[in-house]
C-alpha positions in Angstrom: -9.9 -2.5 -14.8 -7.0 0.0 -14.3 -6.4 2.6 -11.4 -6.4 5.8 -14.5 -10.3 5.5 -14.6 -11.4 5.1 -10.7 -11.3 8.8 -9.8 -14.5 9.4 -10.3 -16.1 6.0 -9.9 -14.8 6.1 -5.9 -16.0 9.8 -5.3 -19.6 8.5 -6.9 -19.3 5.5 -4.7 -18.9 7.1 -1.1 -21.0 9.5 -1.8 -23.4 7.2 -2.0 -22.2 5.4 1.6 -23.8 5.8 4.7 -22.8 5.1 8.3 -21.9 6.5 11.8 -18.9 8.2 12.2 -16.9 4.6 13.5 -17.5 3.5 10.2 -14.0 2.7 8.4 -14.7 2.1 4.4 -12.8 -1.0 3.0 -13.1 -2.7 6.6 -14.4 -6.2 6.1 -16.1 -8.3 8.5 -14.2 -10.3 10.8 -15.5 -13.1 9.0 -13.8 -12.2 5.7 -10.6 -12.4 6.3 -11.3 -15.6 8.7 -12.6 -17.2 6.0 -9.7 -17.0 3.4 -7.3 -17.5 6.1 -9.3 -20.7 6.9 -8.3 -22.2 3.2 -5.1 -20.3 2.8 -2.4 -22.9 2.2 0.8 -23.3 4.7 4.2 -24.2 3.4 5.7 -27.8 3.9 9.1 -28.4 5.7 11.0 -25.1 6.0 15.1 -25.3 5.2 17.0 -25.4 9.1 18.3 -22.6 9.8 16.8 -19.7 7.0 14.7 -16.8 7.8 11.4 -18.1 7.2 12.4 -21.3 9.7 13.5 -18.4 12.4 10.1 -16.8 11.8 8.2 -20.5 12.7 10.0 -20.7 15.3 9.6 -17.3 17.2 6.0 -17.7 16.2 4.8 -14.5 14.7 5.5 -12.5 11.6 7.2 -9.0 12.1 5.4 -6.9 9.4 6.9 -3.3 9.2 3.4 -1.3 8.2 0.5 1.4 8.8 -2.1 1.3 11.2 -3.8 4.4 9.5 -4.1 3.9 5.4 -7.5 3.2 5.2 -8.3 -0.2 2.6 -4.6 -1.0 2.8 -3.7 -0.7 6.8 -5.9 0.7 9.2 -6.3 -0.6 12.8 -9.8 -0.5 13.3 -11.4 1.3 16.3 -13.8 -0.9 17.6 -11.6 -4.1 17.7 -8.3 -3.3 17.2 -7.5 -5.5 14.2 -5.4 -4.2 11.3 -8.2 -4.6 8.3 -7.1 -3.7 4.3 -5.3 -5.3 1.8 -1.7 -5.0 3.1 -2.6 -5.5 6.2 -4.7 -9.0 5.3 -1.7 -10.0 2.8 0.1 -10.1 5.9 -2.0 -12.7 7.7 -1.8 -14.5 4.8 1.7 -14.8 4.6 2.0 -15.3 8.1 -0.6 -18.7 8.0 1.6 -20.1 4.9 5.0 -19.3 7.4 3.7 -20.3 10.9 0.3 -22.3 10.4 -1.6 -19.4 11.9 -1.9 -15.4 10.8 -0.1 -14.6 13.7 1.7 -10.8 12.7 3.3 -8.1 15.2 2.9 -4.7 13.4 5.7 -2.3 13.7 4.6 1.3 12.7 7.1 2.4 9.6 7.4 5.6 7.8 9.0 6.0 4.7 12.2 7.4 6.4 12.7 3.9 8.7 11.5 0.8 6.9 14.5 0.5 5.5 16.8 0.9 8.7 14.1 -2.0 10.0 14.9 -4.5 7.5 19.0 -3.5 8.3 18.1 -4.3 11.5 16.2 -7.0 11.2 12.8 -5.3 13.5 10.6 -6.6 10.8 11.0 -9.5 8.8 8.9 -7.8 5.4 7.5 -4.7 4.8 4.4 -4.3 3.4 3.5 -0.8 2.6 2.8 0.5 -1.0 6.4 0.7 -0.6 7.3 1.2 -5.0 10.1 -0.9 -6.2 12.8 1.5 -7.7 16.1 0.5 -8.9 17.6 3.1 -6.6 15.8 1.7 -3.7 16.7 -2.2 -4.5 20.3 -1.8 -3.7 19.8 -1.2 -0.5 16.3 -3.5 -0.3 15.2 -6.8 -1.9 11.8 -6.8 -3.5 9.4 -9.8 -3.9 6.6 -9.2 -6.3 5.2 -6.3 -7.4 2.2 -7.7 -5.6 0.0 -4.5 -7.2 0.6 -1.6 -9.3 -0.4 2.1 -8.8 0.3 5.3 -9.7 1.1 9.0 -8.6 -1.7 11.0 -9.0 -2.5 14.8 -7.8 -5.4 15.5 -5.0 -6.7 18.9 -4.2 -9.1 20.4 -1.9 -12.4 20.3 -3.3 -13.2 23.2 -6.0 -9.6 24.5 -5.9 -9.3 25.3 -9.6 -6.5 25.7 -11.6 -4.9 22.2 -11.4 -6.2 19.6 -13.5 -2.8 17.8 -14.6 1.1 17.5 -13.8 2.4 20.4 -16.0 -0.8 22.4 -14.0 1.7 22.3 -10.9 4.0 24.8 -12.2 5.1 27.4 -10.0 2.6 25.8 -7.2 3.0 24.8 -3.9 3.2 20.8 -3.9 3.4 18.8 -1.2 4.8 15.1 -1.3 6.3 12.3 1.1 9.5 12.4 2.0 12.1 9.7 0.2 9.0 9.0 -1.6 9.2 8.6 -5.7 6.1 11.8 -5.6 9.2 14.2 -5.6 10.9 12.1 -8.5 7.5 12.7 -10.7 7.0 16.1 -9.6 10.4 17.3 -9.9 9.8 15.2 -13.7 6.5 16.9 -14.9 6.5 19.9 -13.3 10.3 21.5 -12.9 9.4 25.2 -11.2 7.1 23.2 -8.3 7.6 24.3 -4.8 8.1 20.6 -3.4 7.0 20.5 0.5 8.0 17.4 2.3 6.4 15.7 5.2 6.9 12.1 6.8 3.8 10.2 6.4 0.5 10.3 4.8 -1.4 11.8 7.3 0.8 14.3 8.0 0.3 15.1 4.0 -2.8 15.5 4.4 -2.9 18.0 6.8 -1.0 20.4 5.3 -3.3 20.2 2.0 -6.1 21.0 4.5 -4.2 24.0 6.2 -3.3 25.6 2.8 0.5 24.6 3.3 0.2 23.5 -0.6 -2.2 23.9 -3.4 -1.7 19.8 -4.4 -1.1 17.0 -3.0 1.0 14.1 -4.9 1.2 10.6 -4.0 0.4 6.7 -5.0 -3.1 6.6 -5.9 -4.3 3.6 -4.1 -3.3 5.9 -1.3 -5.1 9.0 -2.5 -8.4 6.6 -3.4 -8.6 5.3 0.3 -8.0 9.0 1.8 -10.8 10.3 -0.3 -13.2 7.8 1.0 -12.7 9.2 4.0 -12.5 13.1 3.4 -15.4 14.6 1.4 -13.1 17.5 0.9 -10.8 15.9 -1.0 -11.0 15.6 -4.9 -8.8 13.7 -7.3 -8.0 15.2 -10.6 -6.7 14.2 -13.9 -5.3 9.6 -13.8 -2.0 8.9 -12.8 1.2 9.9 -14.4 3.4 7.3 -13.4 3.2 3.6 -12.8 4.6 2.4 -9.4 5.1 -1.6 -8.9 4.5 -2.4 -5.1 6.6 -4.5 -3.2 7.4 -6.5 -0.7 10.5 -5.1 1.5 13.0 -8.1 2.6 16.0 -7.7 4.2 19.2 -7.0 1.0 20.5 -10.3 0.5 18.2 -13.5 1.1 17.2 -13.9 -1.6 16.0 -17.8 -0.2 13.3 -15.3 1.4 12.2 -13.6 -1.9 12.1 -17.0 -3.3 9.9 -18.2 -0.9 7.9 -14.9 -0.6 7.7 -15.2 -4.8 6.4 -18.6 -4.7 3.7 -18.2 -2.2 2.6 -15.1 -4.4 2.2 -17.0 -7.1 0.2 -19.4 -5.0 -2.0 -17.1 -3.7 -2.6 -15.6 -7.3 -3.2 -19.1 -9.0 -6.0 -19.9 -6.5 -7.3 -16.7 -6.6 -6.5 -15.8 -2.7 -5.0 -12.3 -4.1 -8.5 -11.2 -6.1 -10.3 -12.2 -2.6 -7.9 -9.9 -0.7 -8.9 -7.0 -2.8 -12.7 -7.6 -3.3 -12.4 -7.7 0.4 -10.9 -4.2 0.8 -10.0 -2.1 -2.3 -13.1 -3.5 -3.9 -15.4 -2.2 -1.3 -14.6 1.4 -2.3 -14.0 0.1 -6.2 -16.2 -0.9 -8.6 -15.8 -3.3 -10.8 -13.6 -7.0 -11.3 -9.7 -6.7 -9.4 -7.2 -6.2 -11.5 -4.9 -8.5 -13.1 -1.8 -9.0 -10.4 1.5 -7.7 -11.7 3.7 -10.1 -13.5 6.6 -11.5 -10.1 9.6 -10.3 -11.2 8.4 -7.9 -14.4 9.7 -4.6 -12.2 13.0 -3.3 -12.2 15.0 -4.0 -8.9 12.4 -7.1 -8.4 
């Protein structure tokens, strides 16, 4: 099932959901990820001196990511646990390296994740990190592990914007240092782009009327729409954005290790189970086919 057909489905599903104010869309029951972790694989002997061996010796995996991305990586207000597609994959990777799902999240933004990798503050970045040839000059990417695309969101009731070309002449909100900026420039060269540092900042700006549209990965916008009834997705994704796991540049051994792990969880069905417990709690249908490892330019 492709993301390109999901906007209407998601909004209908969300409209029919019920729950208290503390309900978090995409939050799987604690037993769900615990059950997946219990059957997740653990790597055999790790090469001495390798990144993996150093992580195992440290006793936790340092992950650059988000605390506020519903369905992807969000801190549950009740338990304090991280939930979502990216967060749960991080736990499975930690289990593969350490034998237990011990992760420590370091909050990252689109502007800080590359320095965090370069200086060793984090081991990996799992944060809807689109693989591009330009980024691959500074960061190594395992994967891709998921595929999304740039889409358009507006405040519900906004007229005149139904496709990328309609962005021309409008103020368009986009995340700083993200593929959204190039996508808007290509689709609507006369649009005025207003940049903000994070998805929550962009959403706030849209609500405040500081732009008429917000362009972002559809995976993030679907998660946002699951929590905000005033956010409306229009049209279909107009790019293809493969997500990669960011690693320190030049560490080919660790990249191969993470790619081997991705292949293993895809083959065993664990990847699909993680999708069902996160994105699949809002999006109807079967899990999509995982992208082929190494298929994105820059991976």
